[in-house]
Residue, then its C-alpha position, 0 to 999 in steps of 0.5 A: m446479465i440481469s437488468d438494472n430494474l431487476a437489480n434495483s428490486i433485489s435490494h427490496s426483495t424478500t425472496i432472497k434468503s441469504f445475503s452476504k456483504m462486507y459492510d457491517p454498520s454495527k462494526i466500528n471501522i473506517q468505512r462506518i465512520f466515513h459512511d456517517h460523516w462523509d457528507s459533513f466532511l465535504v461541507d467542512p469550511e476548511v475542506i471547501r477552502r483548501g479544496i479536495r483532490p478528485v482522487v480523494k473523492n473517487e477513492v472514498e466513494r469506492m470504499l463506501s460502496c465496498g461490499t454493498l449492492d452499489a458495488g455490484f453483486e453475483i447471485y448463487e443458488c444451492p442445488h440442494c435446498h434452493k436457497d438464494h445467495i448474493i455475494c457483493y463485490t468489493c471496491k479494490s480501493r487503495f484506501c479500503n482497509s478491508c480490501g487492503t488486508k486481502y490484497a496484502k496477502i496476495r501481494a506477499e505471495n506474488i512478490s515472494n515468488s519473484t524474490l531470491n531466497v537469500n538474506h535481505r535487509h530492511i532499510v528505512f530512508t527518512i527526511d528532515r521534518r522541515l522538508r515534509n511540507y514541500f512534498l505535501k504541496d507538490r506530490n511530484l516530489l515524492n518520485f524523488l524519494f524513490d530516485a534518491a533511495k535507488d541512486t544511493l543504494f547503487y552507489t553504496f554497493d558499487k563503493m563496497n565492491g571497490k575496483k572488483k567486478s561490478f555486481k547488481p543488488g535487488f531491492i523493492l522500495t515502498l513509500h509511506t507518507f504517514g507516521r504512527d501518529l497519522k501525520w504527514n511523514p513521507h519516507i521509504h521502506c526498502l527490502c534489499t538483498e545483502g549482496g548481488m550478482d556479478d558479471e558471471h551471474n554468481y551471487i556474492r553476499k555483502k553483509y556489511i553496509n556502510y551507514e555513513t555512506l547511506r545517510k550522506a549519499f541519500m541526503k545529497q541525492l534528495l536535496d540535489h533533486i529538489k533543488s533542480f526541480y525548483s530551479d525555474d522558480p526564483k522565490t522558492s529556489k531562494e527559500l530552498k537554498n537557505l534551507i538546504n544550507q541549514l540542513y547540511k549544517d544540522n545533519s552533518e552525518g546525513f539524513y537518518v537511515n536505518a538498515p538493521n539485520m532481520k533478526g530471526k528471519n532469513g530468505k523467503d520468511a523475511v520477504v513475506n513478513y516484510i511485504i505483509r507489514y509494509t507494502g499495501r499497509p493501510v494508513m491506520a488499522s481499524s483495530r486501533i480505534l478504541s471508541y467512536d461516538h456518532a452523536t458527539k462526533t468524537i473518536r478515540y484511538y491509539y498509536e505506539d510512539h516510535k522512539t519510546e514505544e509508549r502507547i499514546e491515546v488520542e481523542e479528537n473530532v471525527i472530521t479532523f480524524m478523516k482529514k488526517l486519513v485522506v491526505h495520504i491517499p496517493e494520486s491515481q496511477f502513482k506507484m507506491i511500490r517500485y522494483y530495481g536491480l535484480y528485481a526490476t521488471s525491465n530486462h537486465v543482464h541477469k534477467e534470464k538467470i533470475s527467471e531460471i532460479l525462480k522457475k526451479a523454486f516455484t511451479k506455475k501450478s502452485f503459484n496460480d492455485r493460491f490466487k483462487y478467489r475462494k481460497t483467498l477469501i477462506s484464508v483472509f476472512h475464514t469463511d467459504p463464500f460458496l458453502c451453503d448452510c445445508g453443507h452443499y456448494m452453491e452454483y452461479v446464477d447471474y451477476w450485476v454491475p453498476d453502469r460506471r463499473r460496467k463502462n470501465e470493464d468495457e473500456l478495458l476489453c476494447 
C-alpha cells in the first residue's frame, strides 16, 4: 500500500492523466449543498441549542467525503498507453443518495433471490399524527412499529385461517420516518405473501385480507407497547393515558392501514419493484431540487401531495432544508429493514423447504455474478470504471485508505 505522504501528494500531482470521482461540484445535489453549508449548519443557534446526534455528524461527514481523495482511492494503469487512473472510494453511508442508488439495486437482487415467486401485498401501517413527536423524542419507540406490525400480521393470518391447521406467512418490514414533504412521519411499509405454509410445507394462498382486523389490531398493539414503555414515568404516563383514550375515540376503525393488490405485477417482478422503491430509499432524491442559490442560501424543490397528487413547490432557507433531512438519519446499527415468518433469517420449521425452493430457482453462480464491482457500476452509473480511453482495460497498481478507515478495516480483521 502506498504511503500517506505519497497519497497526500497525489492530490496535487500533475502526472495523473485521469481522475475519477463521484463528487462533482458543478452538479446541484444533496452532497453539494452540505459541502457548501455544513460549517454554517453546525453553528446555527437552533442546532447548538438542541444539540446534534453523533450519528448525524458521522454520516454527513462520510457523505461529504464520498468519491473524493479523502475517502481513499485505488490507482490503475493502462498497459497499452500507460495512462494513470485514480478511482476514489465511495462512503457507503445510509445518508448518501449516490451510494443509496447503487445499494438499492444490490439489495433488490439480494432480497428477490430470498423471496418466494408468489403473489405479495404491499401493506402500509401508519399512526395518528399526535403520536409522531413521541417517536422523535425517543427513537427507541421506533422498534415498537416493527413489533406492532409483526404481531398484527401474525394475528390477522391466524384469524383468517380459523381453526384449520396453522400456517406461516412471510413478510419484510421497512421503516420510513419521512413523508413526501420531508416532515417527520414514521410509518411501516410491508411486503407480505398472500398466504403461507402449513405444517406439511404446502403453500396456501390467502387472497382476502380483513382491513378492519389489520387496522384495529395494529392500533391496539402499538398503543399497548407505548403505554408499557412509559409505565415507570408517572408524568408522561398520565399525559399518554389521556391521549390514548382520545385516540380510541377518534379512530374507531383503527389506525389507517392500506393493503391494495399489486396491480400489473406478480411474483418476483412485484418484489423487485417494491424493494427498489421502498427499501433503502433516500429521504429525498436530488432530482426533486428545482433550483439552489448559494449566495442567498435558498433552495427550491417539489413534492407530490399524497392525497391530491398535486405538485407542490417549496422555497426555503437551505439550513432549514438540511435540518429536515438530518432528522431522518437512523441511529447507528438500527435495522431499517426486518424479516419475519418465512423470510426470517433465524431457523423455523419451513427453513429447509424454503432453501430448497430458492436453490432450484437461482444458482449460486448467477447470484454472485451480479454483485461484481464492475458490473454493478456499469448497471447503476452506465460507465465502465476499468476501461481506458484507448479501449484497453487498465490494471491495478496500488491503493490508499485514510487512517480512520484503515483502523476500522483492521478491527474487522481481528
